[in-house]
N, C-alpha and C positions, 0 to 999 in steps of 0.2 A: 346085355345093355338094359333090356326091359326089366330083367330081374333086379338090377341095381336101382333103377328108378322106382320099382315097386317097394323096395326096402327103404329107399330114401323118403318116400311119402306113404309109408305104411298106414298112417291114420286115415288116408283117403279110401282105403278098402272097406271102411265102416260106412254103411249106407247113410245113417243119420248125419254123420260128420260131412260126408261128401255132398249131401243136399244143402246143408248150411254153408259149406265152403263155396258152392256155386252161386247161391243167392247173395251171400255177403260180399263175394268178389265183385259183382256188378254194383252193389250199393256203395262199396268203398271207392270205386272210381268216381262216382258222383260226389262222394264226400270230399275227395281230394280236389275235384274241380271247384267245389264251393270254397274250400280252404284257401286255394290260390286266389279265387275271385274276391273273397271277402276282404282280405288285406288290401288288395289293389283298389277295390271299390271305396272302402273307408278313406284311404289316403288320398284318392282322387277327388272325392267330393268335399273333404275337409282340409287336406293339406296339413293335418295335425298328427304328430307322432304320439302325443298324449292320448287323443281319441282312438288311435290305432291300438294302443295298449289297453285302453278302457274297454273297448268292445271285446277283446280277448279276455280281459279280467272278468267281465260280467258273464261270459259264456262258461267260465270255469269255477268261479267262486262258490256256487251252490254246493259243490262237492264237499266243502268244509262242513256244512251243516246237514246235508242229506245223506251222504255216502255211508256214514256209520250206521244209520238206521236201515238203509237199503241192504247193508251187509247182513244185519240181523234178520231182515225179511227174507233174504236169499237162502238162509239156513232153514227157513220155515215154510215159505210159500212154494208153489209150483213154478219152477224157473222157466219151463217151456211156455206156459201161459203168459207169464210176465214179459217174456221176450217179444211175444206178439203184440202186447199192449204198448211197450216202449217203442218198438219199431214203427208202429202205426202213429204214435205221437210225434215221432221225428218227421214222418211223411206230412202230417198236417201242419206242423210248425214251419217246415221248409216251404210248403205250398203257399202259406200266407206271406212269407218273406218274398218269394218270387213275384207274387201278385202285387205287393206294395211297391216293389222296385220297378216292375214293368209298367205300372200305371203312373209312376212318378210321384207317388205319395211320399216315399223316402227320397230326399234330394239334398243338395248342399245347404239348404236352409232348415230342413226338417230331418233330424236324426233320432228323435225320441223313439219312434217305433222300432228302429233298428236296435237301439239299446235294450228295449223291452224284449224283443224277440231273441236277442243274444242271451239275456237272462233266462228266458224260458227254455232255450236250448240247453243251457247249463243245468237246469233242474232235471230235465229229461235224461241227460247224460249221467248225472249223479245217481239216478235210480238205475239206469240201464247197465252201467259199467260193472258193478258187483255181480249182477245176474248173468251178464254175458261172459265174464271171465270164469265164473263158477260153472257155467253151462257146458264148457268144454269137456269136463270129466263126465257129464251126463251123456254127451254125444258119443264119446269113444268107449266109455264103460271101464276099460282096462287102464290101470295106473301105469303099466309098462309103456303104453302108447302116449302118455301125457306129454313128455318132452317133445316127441315128434309132432304131436298135434299142435302144440304151442309154436314150434318152429315153422310148421306148415302154415299156420294161421298168420304168422309174421311174414312169411313169403307172400301170401295173398295180400296182406296189408301193404307191403312194400312194392309188389307188382302194380297195385293200384296207384301207389305213390309215384311210380315211374311214369305211368300213362296219364293219370288225372291232371297233374299240374301243366303238362305240355298241352294237353287238349284244352284245359281251362284258359291258358294264355292265348291260344289260337282263337277260341270262341269269343273271348272278350274283344279281340281285334275285328273279328268277322261280324259279330252280332252285338251283344251287350251283356252286362253283368246279370241282368234279370233273366236272360235266357239260360245262363249257367246255373242260377239258383233253381230254375224250373226243371232242368235236366237232373239236378240232384234230387229233387222231390220225386220225380218219376223213378229214379234208381232204387228207391226204397221198396218198390212193389215186388221185385224178384225175391228179396229176402223174406218179405212177409208171406209170399206164396210158398216159399220153400219151408217155412216154419209150420205151415198147415199140413205139409206132407210128412213131416218128421213124426215118428212114433216112439214115445218114451214111456215106460211104465215105472212110475215112482212107487216106492214102498209106502204103505199106509202111514200117514203122519200120526205120531203119538200126541194126544192132547197135551198141551203145554200151557200152564197158567202163568208162567214166568213173564214178567213185563219186558217190553222191548228195551227199556232203559237198562234193566239188569243184564240183558243179553249183550248190549253194547258195552257195558262196563266189563263184563267177563271177557269179551273179545279184546278189549284194550289191555287188560291184565295179562291175558294169555300171550299177546304179541310182545309186550314189554318184558315179560319174564323170560322169553326165549331170545338169547343173545343173537343168533343168526337172523331171526326175523327182524329184531330191533335194528341191527346193522343194515339189512337190506332196505328197510323202509326209510331209514335216515339217509342212506346213500342216494336213494332215488329222489328224495325230497331236495337234497342239495344239488344234485344233477339237474333237476327240473328248473329250479329257480335261478341258478347261476350259469347253466350251460344250454339246456334245451330251449330256453326262452329266446335264444338267438333268432328263432324263426319269426318272432314278432318284428324284427328289424329288417327282414328280407325285402319288403317293399321299398324301404328307404335305401338299402344297398343297391337294389336293382335300378331305381330311378335316379337317385342323387349321387351315390358313390360311383357306380359303374356306368352312369349316364345311359341307361337302357329303357326298355318299355315293359309292358305286362308280359311280353314274350320272354324277356330276360329273366323275370321272376319265375315264370313257368319252367324255364330251362334249369335254373338253379335248384328248384325243388325236385325236378325230375332226375337230375344227376345225383341228388341225394338218394333218390329211390333206387338208382342203379347200385350204389354201394350197399344200401340196406337189403336189397334183394339178394345180392351176393352173400352178405352176412347171414341171411336167413337160410340159404341153401346149405351153408357150412354148418349152421346150428342143427338143421334137420338130419345131417349125416352123423351126428354124435349119438353113440349108443348108450352113453351113461352121463352122469352129471359130475364126475370126479374132477374134471378140469375147470368147471364153471366158476368157482370162487376166485381162482387166479385170473381167469379170463375176464371176469367182471372188473377187477381192480386195474389191470393193465389196459383194458379198453377205456376206462375212465380217464386214465392219464393221457392216452393217445388222443382221445376226443378233445381234451382241454388244450393240448399243445397245438392241434390242428386249428382250433378256434382262434388261437393267438395269431397264427400265420394268416388266417382268413381276414382278420381285422385290418391287416396291412395291405391286402390285395386291392389293386385298382384295375386289374385286367380280367375281363369276363372269362376267358379260357382258363386262367389259373384258379379263379373263384369256383368255376364248375368242377375242376379237378379236386379241389379241396372239399367241395360238397359231397363228392363220391366217398371220400375218406370219412367225413362226418357221418354220412348215412350208414356206412359200414360199422363203425364203432358205436354209434348211437343204437343201432339195432342189437349189437352184442350186449350192451348194457341192459336194455329193456327186456330182451328175451331171456337172458341169464337170470335177471332178478325175478321175473315172472315164473320161470321154470323152477328155480330153487324154492321159492315160497310155496308154490303149489305141490312140490314134491315132499316137503317136510311137514306141512301143516296137517293137523288132525282134521279128519273129515267133518266132525261136528262143529269145527270152528272155521271151516273153509270160507264161507260167505263173509263172515265178519273180518277175517284177516285179509281177504281179497279186497274188501271195502277200504281197508287201511292202505293197501297197495295202490288202489285207484285214487284214494284221497290224497296220498302223498304226491301223486303225479298231478292230478287235476286241481288240487287245492293250492299247491305251490306254483303251478303254471300261471294263474292269474296274477299272483303277487310278482312273479318274475316278469310277466308281460308289462304290468304297471310300472315296475321298477325300470325295465328297459326303455319304455316309452318316455318316462319322466327324465331319466338320465340323458337319453339321447337328445331330448329337446334342449338340454342345457350344455352338454359337452360334445354332442355329436355321436352318431351311431358307431363309428370305428373305435373311438376311445371307450365308449360304454362296453362294447364287446370285449375289448382288451382287458379292461378292469375285471369284469365278471369271469372271464376265462382264467385269469391269474388266480382268483380266489378258488375256483374249482380245481385247478391243478395242484394247489397246496393241500386241499382236502384229500384229493386222490392219492397224493404221495404219502400221506399219513396212513392210508389204507394198506400200504405194503407191509407194515409191521403187524397188521391184524390178520393176515392171511392164514397163518398156522392155526390160531385159535378159532377163527371163523370156520375153517374146514372141519376141525374136530367137532365143533358144535353142530354142524350140519349132519355129520355122521351119527352123532348121538341121537339126534331127533329122528333120523331114518330108522335106527334100530328100535327106538321107543315106539314108533308108529307101525312097526313091522312092514315097512315099505322097502323091501329088498329087490323089487322088480326092476328098479332103475339104477341099482348099484350092485356090484358083484358081491354075492353072499359070502364068498370065501374071504374077501378083504374085510368085510364087516366082522366076521367071526374072529379073524386074526387080530384085529385091532382092539376088539372089546371083549375078548374071551368068550365069544358066542356060545 
C-alpha cells in the first residue's frame, strides 16, 4: 500500500517540491477562503450582479497586458527569486484589503478601494502565474516527473478547494468577511518561508540583448505555428469564458435560486472540490500522456452537459451533486491542458508559452465574469448559465473530429523535443520511423 502511494505521488520525494507543496498547500486554503468570501461580500454590500462580475473582471484583466511580458521574463530571470517577490506582494495586498474591510472603510457606499485592490491583485497574479507554472520543472528537475508533479499540484489545489470554501462560509457566519481576508493574508507566510528553504542552482544566464518585445513576438509565433499548442490554448479560452465563468454566478445561485446563505455557497464550492480532488488523484496515477487528448475533449463535453442540468436545479442536494461532477471534469480539462503544453513545449519557450496558457485562462475569465454578470442582470442567472453552456457544448462536440490530428501533432512535437520520458519510446519509434 505504501509503495503504491509513493508511486502515486512520486514528485513528493523531491525535497524542493515537497517544501513548496507544504507551504503552498496552507496558502491555497486561505486563497479559497477569500474566493468564497469575496463573492459573498460584494453581493451582500451591493446587491449587484454587475458589480460582482466587475470585481472578478478587474482581478483578471491585467493578464491580457502583463502575462506575455511576464512569460518572456520567466525565460530570462531567476524564477525562484521572483516567486518570493510575488508571494510577498500577495501578502501585502491582501493585508491592506483585510484592514480596510475590518475598519469599515470599504462598505455599501464606498466600493472604490475594493475595485482598486482587485485590479492590483490581478497585476500581481499576471506576473506570478507564468513564473509559478514554469517553476514546477525547476523544483522536480526531471521531465518524467512533470505529469505527476502537475497532477499532485492539482490535488493540493483541489484539496484546499474542498476545505477552504466550507471554512470560509462558516467564518463569515461566525465572524465577518474581514476576518476571512485577514486569515488569507496570514496564510501567505508559510509559502514565503518555504521558498527561502528551497535550494535551486540555475545555470549561468547567457547575456541576451534581444528586446522583450521580440521575445514576446517569438513566443506568439512559436505557439501559433504549433497546431497542438494552438488548439490547447484556444480550447482553454473558450472553456474559461463560456463554462468556467459559472463560478461568478454561484453567490446568486446560493442566495436567490437555492434560497440559501453564505454556508450554501461554501458547500457548493466545497463539493466541487471533492470532484476535483478525485480527478486529480486519477490524473496522478497516469504513467503517460497518451490518453490525455481524448480525455480532454470528452471531459469538455461532460462539463458542458452537467452545466446545462445545473442551470435547471432548484434543490440544494442536487446542485451539490452536480458540483462534484463539475469539479471532476473541470479538473480533467485544466490538468490535461497544462500537462500536454508543458510536455511538448521547447524549454527555451516554456515561460512564454506558459504565459499564453495563463493568459488564455486569466484574460478570458474577466470577460466571462463580466458577460455572466451583465447577462444575469437582464435574463437571470439560470438562463445565462444555460445559454453559455450550450455554446460550450457545441464547441466541444466539434473537438471530436480533431482528436486524431491533435494526437499526431503532440507525438511529433515530443519526438522533435526528444521528450520520450513521458511517452513510450517504442511507440514513438514505430509511429515515426525512429
